[in-house]
Phi, psi and omega in degrees: 000132185310313185302319181287328174297320182286325177298327181285333181274332182288130193250136175271130176246104182289145166068034183230133357275008180209165179304134173101337181268137173254104183281132174268107189257117184268001188294331175302327175303328187285350176275001183234096182297325179297324179288323180296325177290319177299325174301306182299318180297319179295318171301310176309311179305310186287344182262000183313328187251010173258125178273116175214161182257322189225156176241124173259129178247135178278131179303146339260323184287352172289338178288328193296297178280338176298316176288319182297321184290319174309305181298321181297317179266010176056042177242155175293151181244131178240126177271137170249118189246166177290157184300141175086003185260343183261137185281341184260187176297135184231164173238138184234164182213131176258155185196162175268138176260172178299335178223041171161215175213152185216168175224128183243155182220162180217147175300138187295344178246027185286328184236131174302144179301136180083356179297142181263119193244132173257121183270122174249139170212168183285322193217134173256120178244265183270346175095355183300313182298314188282331176292312179301317175302323177295323175295318178298320179302312184294320179297332181263019170089011177268173176230130177289113180267340178168181189226142167221141181220142172295318183231141167241123171274072188307330182291351180260001175044050180274342180306322181295345178281343189267341184308322183302329185264314182185139175270002172281098177232125185240132174213141182272338177233136177237127170251114186272000000 
């Protein structure tokens, strides 16, 4: 079963990036191309009934499976990056992290007006990053069609923060 294989590969890194945080490291998964392919296929299967035009991935780990999924599903991929990393005119959104503050950006012309956007990131924790990404999608004229995550830290109860944008929330691993 894919979920069990993924759980054995995800590495807990205590006290990263600061004391008290247990970081879920997905990089060991990337050493197994066959499992990466299964992840993409499972995402595609679970997204079969979700209508969307574009996949937006959040820097940086949202790029990994987000781009693979976009290619697999023949959809355009849009990067949402940390402030100052995109070369063209951008729109930005600041937000609070579990352990600080950050700003993300998207190119102002990245998404056609009215496009339905699936937002992908590796992990849903408190929801701050993905809420900021959702606001960016709306600022540039898109509509959030749903979300997909490799991991949902359900015990942090962030899913409810996403309902304002979409109730289509898919995750392959859940930590209760």
